[in-house]
C-alpha positions, 0 to 999 in steps of 0.5 A, spaced: 811 566 776 803 567 778 799 561 778 792 561 775 785 557 775 784 558 768 788 559 761 784 561 755 785 562 748 781 564 743 778 570 738 778 577 741 772 581 738 768 587 740 760 586 740 755 590 737 749 588 739 742 590 735 734 587 736 731 584 729 725 580 726 726 573 723 723 577 718 729 582 717 734 576 717 731 573 711 730 580 708 738 581 709 740 574 707 742 571 714 742 564 717 739 565 723 742 562 730 748 561 728 755 564 727 757 566 720 765 569 718 763 575 713 768 580 711 768 587 714 765 591 708 759 586 709 758 587 716 759 595 715 753 594 710 749 590 714 750 596 720 748 601 715 741 597 714 740 596 721 742 603 723 739 606 729 738 600 732 745 599 735 746 597 742 752 599 746 758 595 744 761 590 749 767 586 749 766 579 746 769 572 744 767 566 746 772 564 750 773 571 753 767 571 755 768 564 758 774 567 762 771 573 764 766 570 768 770 565 771 774 571 773 768 575 775 766 569 780 773 569 783 778 566 779 785 568 777 785 568 769 789 569 763 787 570 756 791 569 750 789 573 743 790 578 738 788 585 737 790 591 734 792 597 736 785 601 735 780 603 739 777 597 738 783 593 741 784 598 747 777 598 749 778 590 749 784 590 753 780 595 757 774 590 759 779 584 760 784 589 765 777 591 769 775 584 770 782 582 772 784 578 767 791 578 765 793 577 758 798 578 752 794 584 749 796 589 755 803 589 752 802 587 745 798 589 739 799 588 732 797 592 726 790 591 722 783 592 725 781 588 731 775 583 730 768 585 731 762 581 731 755 584 729 750 580 734 742 580 731 737 578 737 730 575 735 724 576 739 725 568 741 732 570 744 736 566 739 742 570 737 745 570 730 752 573 729 755 575 723 763 576 725 769 580 722 775 577 725 780 582 723 786 581 726 784 575 730 784 571 725 792 572 724 793 569 731 799 564 731 802 560 737 807 566 738 800 569 742 801 564 747 804 565 753 808 558 755 810 560 762 802 563 764 800 556 761 804 551 764 803 555 771 795 554 770 790 548 773 786 549 766 786 550 759 780 553 755 780 552 748 774 555 744 772 552 738 771 558 733 779 557 733 778 551 728 775 556 723 782 557 720 789 554 719 793 559 724 788 558 728 787 551 729 795 550 730 795 555 735 789 551 739 793 544 737 800 547 740 796 550 747 794 543 748 801 540 746 804 545 752 799 543 757 799 536 756 806 536 757 805 539 763 800 536 766 795 542 765 787 539 764 784 541 758 777 544 756 774 545 750 768 547 747 765 547 740 762 554 741 757 554 735 753 549 730 756 552 724 763 550 727 760 543 728 757 543 720 763 546 717 769 545 721 768 538 723 775 536 722 778 541 726 774 539 732 776 532 731 783 534 731 783 538 737 779 532 741 784 527 738 787 524 744 782 526 749 780 532 753 778 533 760 772 537 759 768 538 753 762 543 752 757 542 747 749 545 746 744 539 744 744 541 737 752 541 737 752 534 740 747 531 736 750 534 729 758 532 730 756 525 732 751 524 728 746 521 733 739 521 734 738 522 742 742 526 746 744 521 750 747 517 745 751 523 743 753 523 750 755 517 750 759 517 744 763 524 746 764 521 753 769 516 749 774 523 748 772 527 754 773 525 761 766 530 763 761 532 758 757 538 759 751 539 754 747 545 755 739 544 753 737 552 754 731 552 758 731 544 759 738 545 763 744 541 761 746 534 762 753 532 765 757 526 764 762 525 769 766 519 771 760 514 769 754 518 772 750 523 769 748 529 772 741 532 770 742 539 771 735 543 773 734 550 770 732 556 772 725 558 769 725 566 767 723 570 761 729 570 756 730 576 752 737 574 749 741 568 749 748 571 746 753 569 751 749 564 755 753 558 753 759 561 754 758 564 761 756 557 763 762 554 761 765 560 766 762 558 771 762 551 770 770 551 770 770 556 776 766 551 780 771 545 778 777 550 780 775 551 787 774 544 789 766 543 787 763 537 783 760 537 777 753 537 781 755 544 784 759 547 778 753 545 773 748 549 778 752 555 779 753 555 771 745 554 770 743 560 775 748 565 772 746 563 765 739 564 767 741 571 769 744 572 763 739 571 758 734 576 762 738 582 759 742 584 753 749 583 752 754 577 753 757 578 760 754 578 767 757 584 772 762 581 778 756 582 783 751 579 780 755 573 779 758 572 786 751 573 788 750 567 784 756 564 787 754 565 794 747 562 793 749 556 790 756 554 793 755 558 800 748 558 801 
């Protein structure tokens, strides 16, 4: 059985990214800066309204972006998800294969429609997402590959899974298997909307603790109800051995073994923040799985995510990522 550095479970989505203004979001009745689940008809309606502004489609999904980043940096990775036997499902599977990510979707695809995500980027580089989960909403524990998970160093769970009962059950079962075999667990809140509307589900995954927790500053403050980020980190540290809080252009904070690491930002002119948190997590997890401490893993993640936000799309190519790796870890 192949051993993996990182095993992840999450939604499988194909992203369609467009540039919009904040006024357009208001006119379309869309809440800015968060992920909203929508029916496929609503997504098609929005695409019709935004016709002529479409970018190329790319593989997406929070944990999929994370594990693809880790793989492009050189980690051995496995991804469990659910796609349909349609063109988007084939496209998504091809993206994973191109990044050398092993997955259950290479051999198993269901009936239905693969999930898609309309990503709307405003001039302030903020991303707003309207997601039609499609068949991904029906992910169950049967999509988990126990042998691969048991032979991994880490399990990575995305917070978006807590939005449906089946997906939450899958996340909890993955964590149970991991804990039973001594596999460490990393978890991300994924989006402020998950914290606002699915707090109990996130708390269920955190119950019993995790080894690494990722959140951005807004998510950390909202989940804990704390007034400062430092108070929020202290609160979250009760449930996670390592707490990583990203702060956009201000860098990140990492609480690890009682020590707070301040991760410096890399100053850039950002145009698109889509996937920045996912990429940060992927680079950080690559660092941890390859013998590096929180400082070095955080610095790599900060540099990589700074490269990402200067271009459109949620993923960086292997060449760019490995240049970041060599600069920070081998320089």
